[in-house]
N, C-alpha and C positions, 0 to 999 in steps of 0.2 A: 504494500500500500504506500502511495506517495503522500507524505506528510508535508505541511508547510514548514518553512525553516524553523519557526519558533516551536512548533509541536515536535519537530525532529530533535531539537535541542533538549527538550524535556525527555523524549524517549531515550536519547543517549545518556542523559543524567541518570535515569532509572536503571539502565543496563550497567552503567559504571558503578552503581551501588549494589549490583548483583541482584536486582529485583526483576523478576520476569512478569512485568506488568505491561499492558499494551495501551498505547495512546491511540485514541480514535478521534476522527474529526467528523462532526455532524453537520447536516445542512442547516439545522435550526440553531439559533443563538443560545449559548449557555452563559451569557454575560452576567445575568442575575441568578440567584439561587432558584427563584421561581421558574425562570426560563429553562434552567438546567434540569430541574426536576420534571418539568413537563416534557422536555425532549427525551429524557432517559426513562420516563415512566416510573419514577421512584418518589419517595417522600422528600419534601423540602429539607427536612432535618438531616437527610443522608448526604447532602451537598456539603463538602468541606470547602468553605469559602476562605480564600486567602486575602487578608486585609493588611495593607501596609500602613503603619503609623510612623510619624516622625517625632523623634525626641526633640523638644523645643530648643534646649540649650546646646546639645552636641550635634544635632541634625542627623543622628544615626537612625537607620531604619529598624523597625521592630515588626516582625511578622506574627499576626494572630490568625490561626486557622480555626474558624468557628463553624458550628453547625449552621446550616442555611436558615434555620428557623429562629436563630438567636441574634439579638442585637448586642454588639460588644459594648460594655460599659468602659469607657476610656479611663475612668477613675480607678477601676480595678487594676488595670495594667500599670498606670502611673504609680500606684501604691507599691506594686510589686518591684518596679525598677527604681523607685525613689526619685523619679523625675517627671515633669509634665510632658504629655504627649499631645499630638494633634493628628488629624487625618492627613495623610500625604496627598499632594496633588499629582496629576498625571505625569508631569515631567519628572518629578522626584521618583515616582514609582518606576518609570522606565529606566531612568539613569542608574538607579541603585539595584534593580532586579534584572533588567534586560527584557522585561515583559510589560505589556499594556494592562491597565486596569480592566478587570473582567476576564483576564486570561492568566493571572499570576498563579503559577503552580507552587506546590510546597517545596520543590527542589529545583536545582539548575540555575540558581541566581548568580549574578555577577559577583556578589560578595556574600560572605557568611552572615546570616541574619539570626539574631536572637529570636527564638520562636516560642510561642505559647499556643497550646492546643486546648480547645474547648472540651471539657470533660463529657459534655453531652454527646460528642461524636463516638465515644467508647461504648455506647449502648447499642450500636448497630453492628450487624454482622458484616455488611459491606457498605462502603461509602464511595463517593465520587469526588474527584478533585479536578480543577482546571489544569490544562496542559499546554499553556503558552499562548493560546489565542482564545477569543470569545466563542469559538466553535469546537475547541479541542478539550477532551476530558480523558481521564483514566479511572478505572475501578480499582479499589484497594480495600484493605481491611484497616481498622484502627491500629492494629499491631504494626502493619506495614508503615503507617503514617508516623508512629512513634519511632520506629527503627530508622526511617529515612531522614527524619528531621532532628532527632534528639531533643524535641520540644518538651517544655514543661507543661504538664497537664494541670489546668486550672478551671475554676468556674469563671466564665467571662461575663456573665450577667450579674446584676446586682444581687 
């Protein structure tokens, strides 16, 4: 299968991690959790959405991988890292991860990102994550997500 360059980058990152997971590109958009769930025929909660936040003082990126049905409480993340954060804009996301908003995967970024994982994702047998574009995804398990990111599992909501 021919993948777009961004989706191929994610597929290669997965293989480099020794993971036999397959990136697929869909005709329908998966930019939002709702669109992804609809395109995949799964629950919104099974979508592992990658959200990039920017630390206000140091400008470093923080990756939060949340269940598609949850809204991330920025205060929770700020308390954990001890610094104020804000949502990153499109230019910041692309320059720090190499991917566009709506397609940010959990792996394959330009730089190593401090990562937090929503504990609610752990209740599903399978989840879906973005794979580099707003049309590319891959299926994985919560254990796969923990292994590939070394993320800290937290409650992201209030």
